[in-house]
C-alpha positions in Angstrom: -35.4 -47.9 -63.9 -32.6 -50.2 -62.8 -32.1 -51.5 -59.3 -28.5 -52.4 -58.4 -28.7 -54.9 -55.5 -27.5 -58.0 -53.8 -27.6 -61.3 -55.8 -28.9 -62.9 -52.6 -32.7 -62.5 -52.9 -33.2 -62.4 -49.1 -30.8 -59.6 -48.4 -33.0 -57.2 -46.5 -32.1 -53.9 -48.1 -32.5 -55.3 -51.6 -35.6 -57.5 -50.7 -37.6 -54.6 -49.3 -37.1 -52.6 -52.5 -38.0 -55.5 -54.7 -41.1 -56.1 -52.7 -42.1 -52.3 -52.9 -41.5 -52.3 -56.7 -43.6 -55.5 -57.0 -46.4 -54.0 -55.0 -46.2 -50.9 -57.4 -46.2 -53.0 -60.5 -43.1 -51.1 -61.5 -41.1 -52.2 -64.6 -37.4 -52.2 -63.8 -34.2 -54.1 -64.6 -32.5 -55.8 -61.7 -28.6 -55.6 -61.8 -26.9 -57.9 -59.3 -23.8 -56.4 -57.6 -21.7 -59.1 -55.9 -19.8 -57.4 -53.0 -17.6 -60.5 -52.5 -16.2 -60.0 -56.0 -15.6 -56.3 -55.4 -18.2 -55.3 -58.1 -19.1 -52.3 -56.0 -15.7 -50.8 -56.7 -16.0 -50.9 -60.5 -15.6 -47.4 -62.0 -19.1 -47.5 -63.6 -20.7 -48.4 -60.2 -18.7 -45.7 -58.3 -20.1 -43.2 -60.7 -23.5 -44.1 -59.5 -22.6 -44.2 -55.7 -19.1 -43.1 -54.7 -19.7 -44.7 -51.3 -19.6 -48.1 -53.1 -22.6 -49.6 -51.4 -25.8 -51.2 -52.6 -28.6 -50.9 -53.3 -28.8 -47.9 -55.8 -31.8 -47.1 -58.1 -31.5 -45.3 -61.3 -34.4 -43.6 -62.9 -33.2 -42.1 -66.2 -30.3 -39.9 -65.3 -31.3 -39.9 -61.6 -29.2 -42.1 -59.4 -30.3 -42.8 -55.8 -28.4 -44.7 -53.2 -29.4 -45.7 -49.6 -32.3 -48.1 -49.3 -34.4 -46.0 -47.1 -34.4 -43.1 -49.5 -35.1 -45.6 -52.4 -38.1 -47.1 -50.6 -39.6 -43.7 -50.1 -38.9 -42.7 -53.7 -40.8 -45.8 -55.0 -43.7 -45.1 -52.6 -43.9 -41.4 -53.9 -43.5 -42.3 -57.5 -46.3 -44.9 -57.5 -49.0 -43.3 -55.3 -51.7 -45.7 -56.7 -49.9 -48.5 -54.7 -50.9 -46.8 -51.4 -47.5 -47.5 -49.7 -47.4 -44.4 -47.6 -50.7 -44.0 -46.1 -53.1 -41.0 -46.4 -52.3 -37.7 -44.7 -49.3 -36.2 -42.9 -49.5 -38.3 -39.7 -49.9 -41.6 -41.5 -46.9 -40.8 -43.6 -44.9 -39.8 -40.6 -45.8 -43.1 -38.9 -44.6 -44.9 -42.0 -41.3 -43.0 -41.8 -41.0 -43.7 -38.1 -41.2 -47.4 -38.6 -38.8 -47.3 -41.5 -36.3 -45.7 -39.2 -36.9 -48.3 -36.5 -36.0 -51.0 -39.0 -32.8 -49.3 -40.0 -31.5 -48.2 -36.6 -33.0 -51.1 -34.6 -33.5 -54.5 -36.1 -31.1 -54.0 -39.1 -28.4 -52.6 -37.0 -28.5 -55.5 -34.5 -28.6 -58.1 -37.4 -25.6 -56.3 -39.0 -23.6 -56.7 -35.9 -24.5 -60.3 -35.6 -23.6 -61.0 -39.2 -20.3 -59.0 -39.0 -19.1 -61.0 -36.0 -20.3 -64.4 -37.1 -19.8 -64.3 -40.9 -18.0 -61.5 -42.4 -15.0 -60.8 -40.1 -12.1 -63.3 -40.0 -12.6 -65.7 -37.0 -9.8 -64.0 -35.1 -11.5 -60.6 -35.2 -15.0 -61.8 -34.2 -16.2 -60.9 -30.8 -18.8 -63.1 -29.0 -19.6 -60.2 -26.7 -20.7 -58.1 -29.5 -22.9 -60.9 -30.8 -24.5 -61.3 -27.3 -25.2 -57.6 -27.0 -26.6 -57.5 -30.6 -28.9 -60.5 -30.0 -30.3 -58.7 -26.8 -30.9 -55.6 -28.9 -32.6 -57.6 -31.5 -34.8 -59.4 -28.9 -35.8 -56.0 -27.4 -36.8 -54.8 -31.0 -38.9 -57.9 -31.5 -40.6 -57.2 -28.2 -41.4 -53.6 -29.3 -43.0 -54.9 -32.5 -45.0 -57.5 -30.7 -46.4 -54.7 -28.3 -47.1 -52.3 -31.1 -49.0 -54.9 -33.1 -51.4 -55.4 -30.2 -54.8 -54.3 -31.6 -53.6 -53.4 -35.1 -52.9 -55.3 -38.2 -50.0 -53.3 -39.6 -47.3 -51.1 -38.1 -48.5 -47.7 -39.4 -52.3 -48.5 -39.4 -52.6 -49.4 -43.1 -50.1 -51.7 -45.0 -47.2 -49.6 -46.1 -43.4 -49.3 -46.6 -43.2 -49.6 -42.8 -44.2 -53.2 -43.0 -42.1 -54.0 -46.0 -39.0 -52.5 -44.4 -39.4 -54.3 -41.0 -40.5 -57.7 -42.5 -37.5 -57.9 -44.8 -35.2 -57.6 -41.7 -37.3 -59.7 -39.4 -37.6 -62.6 -41.9 -33.9 -62.6 -42.5 -33.1 -62.4 -38.8 -35.5 -65.4 -38.1 -33.3 -67.5 -40.5 -30.0 -66.3 -39.2 -30.7 -66.4 -35.4 -33.8 -68.6 -34.8 -32.9 -69.1 -31.1 -33.5 -65.4 -30.5 -37.1 -65.9 -31.8 -37.6 -69.3 -30.1 -36.7 -67.9 -26.7 -40.0 -66.2 -26.3 -43.4 -66.5 -27.8 -44.5 -63.4 -29.9 -47.8 -64.5 -31.6 -48.7 -61.0 -32.9 -45.3 -60.6 -34.5 -45.6 -64.1 -36.1 -49.0 -63.5 -37.5 -48.0 -60.0 -38.8 -44.9 -61.5 -40.6 -47.1 -64.2 -42.1 -49.5 -61.5 -43.4 -46.8 -59.4 -45.0 -44.8 -62.2 -46.5 -47.8 -64.1 -47.9 -48.7 -61.1 -50.2 -48.2 -61.9 -53.9 -45.5 -59.1 -54.2 -43.3 -60.8 -51.7 -43.3 -64.1 -53.8 -42.6 -62.1 -56.9 -39.7 -60.3 -55.3 -38.1 -63.6 -54.2 -38.8 -65.3 -57.5 
């Protein structure tokens, strides 16, 4: 297998996949794709993903873009890693919280990054950033509430925790004032549990 992803080890969509692959003990080759250099538009990469986005996983002649789909594929391919939970409902809960990461925390962080880093200064909107920070804070509050009385998001440790922790850890570095504005002890404890796992260190190393 090959994983094409960001050269930034803390990029959430690449990080979550490297953590999942480390949890599974999977052997793969990591291929960095530098978006700032336009490497995603190289013909050989476009043959894997015409959308010109990372990450992409290849497994033999099978190419799979979209980080959520890749995360699920890794969990299915390596059932002994127990990254999905047992039974229909547990798997559905894992899916629920992966969707939450994609449409909630990641979407908010994306808007913040776009209007503070990626766009030229004259095109940035402080109003968009303010709204995105409010959305992010609300998502963090939801996680804090859900973690009341449970150790992990979907009951047992799963891709739900990997997907959300990858975004939350990145957001905490990017916009620490959103985290410091309110105490969320259960969220902090959960993040420490997830990111202290050996797989997390291997993914970042």
